[in-house]
Backbone bond lengths (Angstrom), bond angles and torsions (degrees), N, CA, C in turn:
res aa  C-N    CA-C-N  psi(-1)  N-CA   C-N-CA  omega(-1)  CA-C   N-CA-C  phi
1 M - - - 1.445 - - 1.513 108.88 -
2 N 1.291 117.19 128.58 1.452 122.58 -178.26 1.521 108.93 -85.91
3 T 1.326 118.00 118.17 1.460 122.89 -178.30 1.515 112.27 -98.07
4 A 1.299 119.07 4.32 1.453 122.01 -176.84 1.520 111.83 -67.30
5 H 1.318 118.80 -25.65 1.454 121.48 -176.91 1.522 113.27 -99.79
6 R 1.309 117.59 5.66 1.459 120.26 178.20 1.524 110.65 -73.69
7 P 1.335 117.64 146.51 1.462 119.05 174.48 1.524 109.65 -65.83
8 S 1.313 116.43 155.51 1.452 120.51 -177.24 1.527 112.96 -81.85
9 L 1.323 117.39 3.04 1.452 120.14 179.00 1.514 110.50 -71.96
10 S 1.293 115.69 145.08 1.448 120.61 176.98 1.525 107.68 -101.18
11 L 1.315 116.35 98.33 1.449 121.66 -178.77 1.522 109.95 -101.52
12 P 1.329 116.40 144.15 1.455 118.31 178.10 1.528 110.01 -68.16
13 M 1.293 116.20 143.67 1.459 121.49 178.86 1.526 108.77 -83.27
14 I 1.307 115.96 135.23 1.455 121.64 177.87 1.512 107.55 -112.55
15 S 1.305 115.64 123.54 1.455 119.21 -178.64 1.519 110.46 -75.90
16 D 1.333 116.50 160.82 1.463 120.70 177.66 1.521 110.93 -60.29
17 A 1.306 118.40 -32.59 1.466 121.54 -179.91 1.531 110.62 -66.38
18 D 1.345 118.04 -35.17 1.464 121.47 179.29 1.523 112.24 -73.40
19 R 1.324 117.30 -22.90 1.456 121.31 -178.08 1.528 112.37 -78.64
20 K 1.306 117.22 -17.19 1.456 120.65 -177.01 1.524 110.29 -71.17
21 V 1.320 115.36 142.03 1.460 121.99 177.67 1.525 106.82 -110.81
22 D 1.328 115.56 130.31 1.461 117.07 179.18 1.529 109.89 -71.68
23 R 1.303 116.29 161.92 1.460 122.70 -175.15 1.526 111.84 -57.96
24 R 1.318 117.20 -43.15 1.463 121.66 -177.96 1.539 110.81 -62.13
25 S 1.341 117.54 -46.88 1.467 121.53 179.17 1.523 110.83 -62.52
26 F 1.334 115.82 -41.20 1.462 119.68 179.00 1.522 110.74 -61.05
27 L 1.332 117.40 -46.21 1.462 120.93 -179.34 1.530 111.68 -65.08
28 E 1.333 117.87 -40.62 1.464 121.28 178.60 1.528 110.88 -62.21
29 Q 1.328 115.99 -47.49 1.462 120.01 -178.87 1.526 111.07 -66.48
30 S 1.309 117.24 -38.96 1.462 120.89 178.54 1.518 111.54 -64.98
31 T 1.328 116.83 -40.18 1.463 121.00 178.40 1.516 110.76 -63.83
32 R 1.329 117.14 -43.35 1.471 120.42 178.17 1.524 111.26 -61.19
33 L 1.318 116.70 -45.12 1.464 120.31 179.95 1.526 111.37 -64.19
34 A 1.332 116.78 -39.42 1.466 120.00 178.66 1.523 110.64 -64.74
35 A 1.346 117.24 -40.63 1.464 120.79 178.80 1.520 110.79 -64.60
36 L 1.330 117.62 -42.32 1.467 120.60 177.85 1.528 111.06 -63.51
37 A 1.324 116.79 -40.83 1.462 120.17 178.75 1.525 110.38 -63.95
38 L 1.324 117.12 -39.43 1.456 120.85 178.34 1.524 110.91 -64.39
39 L 1.337 116.86 -45.05 1.462 120.53 178.69 1.523 111.54 -63.01
40 A 1.315 117.06 -41.80 1.461 120.17 178.88 1.523 110.59 -63.84
41 G 1.315 117.03 -36.83 1.458 121.28 179.48 1.513 112.99 -67.60
42 T 1.332 117.56 -29.43 1.460 120.15 179.85 1.515 112.28 -89.74
43 G 1.332 118.22 -6.80 1.459 121.11 -179.14 1.517 112.77 87.62
44 A 1.321 119.08 2.62 1.461 121.43 -176.54 1.515 112.84 -71.09
45 C 1.312 117.91 -16.41 1.457 120.23 179.88 1.516 112.18 -93.51
46 G 1.301 118.31 4.98 1.452 120.29 178.24 1.511 113.55 83.52
47 V 1.315 117.53 21.28 1.447 120.36 178.44 1.515 107.63 -102.39
48 G 1.325 116.41 97.85 1.449 120.90 -179.27 1.522 111.88 74.26
49 G 1.309 115.93 177.84 1.461 120.92 178.19 1.514 112.39 74.12
50 S 1.311 115.27 -178.89 1.460 121.43 179.94 1.509 109.96 -101.95
51 I 1.324 117.50 133.02 1.451 122.32 -178.22 1.509 108.69 -120.23
52 T 1.316 116.50 126.96 1.455 119.32 179.77 1.514 111.29 -99.09
53 G 1.305 118.55 -17.87 1.463 121.88 177.95 1.514 112.83 84.93
54 P 1.306 115.32 153.81 1.454 120.05 178.58 1.518 110.80 -74.34
55 S 1.295 117.11 171.66 1.453 121.63 -179.97 1.524 109.60 -117.90
56 F 1.327 117.08 149.34 1.455 119.75 174.48 1.520 107.94 -76.61
57 G 1.334 117.54 161.47 1.453 121.50 -168.17 1.512 118.13 -86.44
58 S 1.310 119.81 -25.94 1.461 120.53 -176.13 1.530 109.36 -141.55
59 P 1.346 117.03 162.55 1.475 119.33 -179.57 1.534 111.70 -58.85
60 V 1.319 115.27 147.43 1.461 122.63 178.97 1.524 107.44 -118.72
61 T 1.331 116.90 123.46 1.457 120.62 177.53 1.516 109.20 -100.06
62 V 1.314 115.41 125.37 1.460 122.87 -176.04 1.523 108.54 -107.34
63 K 1.318 116.27 122.42 1.460 121.13 174.23 1.530 107.02 -83.24
64 L 1.326 116.62 113.68 1.467 120.82 -173.61 1.525 112.64 -60.55
65 A 1.332 117.88 -32.43 1.468 121.36 179.89 1.530 111.83 -62.25
66 D 1.333 116.91 -21.79 1.472 120.48 179.01 1.530 112.56 -77.45
67 Y 1.326 117.07 -10.21 1.465 122.02 -177.32 1.525 109.12 -128.89
68 P 1.337 117.88 87.78 1.468 121.88 -176.65 1.531 113.96 -54.55
69 A 1.329 118.06 -30.39 1.470 120.55 -179.10 1.526 111.36 -63.08
70 L 1.330 117.42 -22.71 1.465 120.64 -177.34 1.525 113.19 -86.45
71 A 1.343 117.27 0.80 1.468 120.92 -178.87 1.528 111.69 -70.28
72 Q 1.318 117.63 -25.38 1.468 121.82 -176.32 1.528 110.35 -116.81
73 P 1.350 117.10 146.65 1.462 119.25 172.46 1.531 109.95 -56.14
74 G 1.308 115.48 138.97 1.466 120.91 -176.81 1.513 113.04 93.93
75 G 1.340 116.79 -12.18 1.455 120.20 -179.99 1.520 112.08 -72.79
76 V 1.327 115.05 145.35 1.459 122.07 -179.29 1.512 108.30 -134.36
77 A 1.339 116.92 138.38 1.461 120.95 177.10 1.522 109.87 -141.34
78 R 1.332 114.89 139.87 1.469 120.14 171.92 1.519 107.03 -79.65
79 I 1.317 116.87 129.16 1.457 122.05 -177.10 1.526 108.78 -85.74
80 S 1.319 116.24 126.30 1.458 120.10 -177.46 1.524 111.00 -79.63
81 G 1.334 115.04 151.76 1.452 121.60 175.46 1.511 115.54 77.18
82 V 1.325 118.58 14.10 1.461 121.66 -179.81 1.527 108.40 -113.87
83 N 1.322 115.94 131.49 1.451 120.74 178.91 1.512 108.46 -131.10
84 P 1.322 119.48 122.51 1.449 127.92 3.28 1.523 111.57 -68.78
85 P 1.341 117.46 163.91 1.454 120.60 -176.20 1.530 112.97 -61.75
86 V 1.332 114.09 141.48 1.466 121.63 -177.06 1.521 109.15 -133.49
87 A 1.336 116.27 142.83 1.459 122.38 172.85 1.521 107.87 -115.23
88 L 1.324 115.04 151.73 1.459 121.74 176.55 1.517 107.16 -118.53
89 S 1.337 116.20 131.38 1.464 122.21 179.30 1.518 109.43 -114.25
90 N 1.343 116.11 135.99 1.458 121.89 173.87 1.527 106.54 -91.48
91 L 1.333 115.98 108.61 1.461 120.68 -177.93 1.526 112.15 -90.89
92 G 1.339 117.68 -0.28 1.460 121.79 179.96 1.514 112.18 94.27
93 N 1.334 115.53 161.17 1.461 122.56 178.44 1.527 113.27 54.27
94 G 1.330 116.89 36.53 1.468 120.59 178.59 1.513 114.15 72.06
95 T 1.323 116.88 20.08 1.466 121.16 179.68 1.523 109.27 -107.77
96 Y 1.324 115.36 127.03 1.460 121.73 178.82 1.516 108.52 -126.19
97 K 1.325 115.16 144.02 1.460 120.39 179.11 1.523 108.54 -124.71
98 A 1.337 115.87 128.07 1.466 121.96 175.72 1.520 108.31 -97.95
99 L 1.329 116.03 131.84 1.459 121.98 -176.02 1.518 111.01 -128.53
100 S 1.321 115.52 137.29 1.454 120.16 171.47 1.528 107.75 -68.50
101 L 1.310 116.49 139.23 1.463 120.57 177.49 1.527 111.67 -94.70
102 I 1.330 116.16 13.72 1.456 120.82 176.39 1.527 107.99 -91.16
103 C 1.324 115.78 120.00 1.461 120.86 -178.96 1.532 109.80 -62.10
104 P 1.329 117.39 130.46 1.461 119.62 -179.59 1.527 113.98 -71.20
105 H 1.323 117.61 -9.28 1.460 119.70 -178.51 1.521 111.85 -84.10
106 Q 1.350 117.30 -55.99 1.462 119.37 -176.35 1.522 113.65 -133.93
107 G 1.307 118.14 9.48 1.456 119.82 173.21 1.518 116.20 84.13
108 S 1.321 119.13 8.88 1.469 121.06 175.86 1.527 108.96 -71.43
109 T 1.321 116.79 162.22 1.459 120.76 176.43 1.526 108.90 -90.96
110 V 1.337 115.69 117.81 1.457 119.92 178.48 1.528 109.46 -77.16
111 Q 1.327 116.24 156.04 1.460 122.73 -178.14 1.521 109.06 -122.08
112 W 1.338 115.66 149.17 1.460 121.02 175.30 1.519 108.92 -90.28
113 Y 1.338 116.48 134.30 1.455 122.44 176.95 1.524 108.46 -123.55
114 D 1.346 115.62 109.02 1.472 120.33 179.84 1.523 111.95 -57.01
115 Q 1.352 117.28 -41.89 1.459 120.54 -175.31 1.528 112.45 -63.13
116 Y 1.323 118.21 -24.17 1.463 121.72 178.09 1.530 111.93 -105.51
117 N 1.321 115.80 -6.77 1.465 121.51 -175.97 1.531 110.17 51.77
118 A 1.347 115.32 47.88 1.463 120.15 -174.58 1.519 111.22 -156.00
119 F 1.328 115.07 154.96 1.458 122.49 166.30 1.514 105.89 -88.52
120 I 1.336 116.85 138.41 1.463 120.69 -179.88 1.521 108.99 -131.72
121 C 1.328 115.36 134.04 1.461 120.75 175.79 1.520 108.59 -82.46
122 P 1.341 118.12 121.71 1.465 119.77 -179.30 1.520 112.73 -71.83
123 N 1.317 117.71 -15.15 1.461 121.22 -176.81 1.523 112.55 -80.71
124 H 1.326 117.49 -43.21 1.462 118.73 -176.26 1.524 114.12 -137.97
125 G 1.342 118.00 6.98 1.450 121.21 170.84 1.510 117.71 81.82
126 S 1.333 118.53 8.40 1.462 118.30 176.01 1.513 109.41 -62.22
127 T 1.336 115.64 143.31 1.459 120.46 178.22 1.520 109.43 -118.74
128 Y 1.346 114.55 148.05 1.456 122.60 -177.60 1.527 108.18 -135.74
129 T 1.327 116.36 145.03 1.461 121.09 177.48 1.526 109.66 -71.90
130 S 1.338 116.17 174.22 1.467 120.34 178.77 1.522 111.90 -65.90
131 S 1.321 117.56 -15.39 1.464 120.35 176.05 1.527 111.48 -97.30
132 G 1.350 117.60 6.02 1.462 122.20 174.22 1.507 116.09 89.56
133 T 1.320 117.60 5.37 1.460 121.20 -179.23 1.526 110.35 -78.94
134 W 1.336 116.65 129.70 1.462 120.62 177.01 1.518 108.34 -64.41
135 E 1.371 115.97 135.16 1.465 118.19 179.43 1.512 114.68 -131.56
136 G 1.328 118.74 -5.85 1.458 118.88 178.08 1.510 112.54 178.04
137 G 1.341 114.20 173.85 1.459 119.67 -177.30 1.514 110.50 83.94
138 Q 1.318 116.02 -156.43 1.466 121.96 179.31 1.530 109.89 -51.17
139 P 1.324 118.64 121.54 1.467 119.71 179.53 1.525 111.38 -60.75
140 T 1.305 115.78 130.06 1.463 122.46 -179.61 1.518 108.32 -158.61
141 T 1.313 117.29 -170.31 1.459 121.01 178.45 1.524 109.73 -93.64
142 N 1.320 116.01 176.02 1.468 121.36 176.54 1.519 109.95 -69.23
143 L 1.335 116.10 163.87 1.459 120.20 174.77 1.526 108.94 -66.40
144 R 1.303 116.51 147.87 1.459 122.26 179.39 1.525 109.94 -67.05
145 E 1.332 116.21 136.25 1.463 122.00 179.34 1.523 110.86 -104.17
146 Y 1.326 115.09 149.37 1.456 121.80 172.32 1.528 108.05 -117.49
147 P 1.333 117.88 140.18 1.469 120.24 177.92 1.529 110.86 -62.80
148 T 1.325 116.39 143.25 1.464 121.70 178.87 1.525 110.62 -128.09
149 T 1.336 114.47 154.71 1.455 121.75 174.01 1.520 107.28 -131.56
150 Y 1.339 116.07 121.60 1.460 121.42 -179.03 1.524 109.41 -95.18
151 D 1.329 116.64 130.37 1.467 122.78 175.65 1.526 107.82 -113.61
152 P 1.344 118.34 96.94 1.465 120.18 -177.12 1.523 112.70 -64.95
153 N 1.313 118.32 -30.86 1.479 120.74 179.79 1.528 111.08 -69.77
154 G 1.298 117.66 -38.97 1.465 121.14 179.88 1.506 113.27 -89.75
155 G 1.345 116.99 -11.42 1.460 120.30 -177.40 1.516 112.46 64.86
156 T 1.354 115.40 37.97 1.471 119.71 -177.53 1.525 110.61 -129.68
157 V 1.312 114.40 159.30 1.457 122.74 170.44 1.512 106.14 -127.35
158 T 1.323 116.42 128.67 1.455 120.69 176.75 1.524 108.30 -102.32
159 I 1.326 114.65 128.36 1.459 121.78 178.87 1.519 107.53 -101.78
160 Q 1.329 115.83 125.26 1.459 121.85 -178.83 1.524 110.12 -94.39
161 P 1.333 116.67 136.27 1.475 118.49 174.42 1.518 110.27 -74.03
162 R 1.307 115.42 164.79 1.481 120.13 175.22 1.491 108.62 -111.51
């Protein structure tokens, strides 16, 4: 055997006995791969198709004083402790809109950029207005909205799950 063409790396030798996979491991790994293939085929893994995103389980009350960006019309803030991620936009005149930050195209988390006054998907560049309307990039639907209730006396906005 000519060793002149071997790489100079020192790799551990694996015997044929170590390469064998027992029946149980093979079946477990095959089942996992089949389940992933099934999920990918239905679009549940975020590969193509339209994704609306999951919903949180109970209403979330947001104290506006905790989010300085919401003090002015046009302000947008990501609400902490909510899964899936949600942003709240101050549309003016006591109107607030809660938006899912899950991109409806492939399920990436969109980000708010003050300098562009837009939400942008880092995965494919779709842009959305502060009210969640799609305005450019990969054609898709608007961001998912959640119903809100503004309490001016308490200085809170309650976001309702769907």
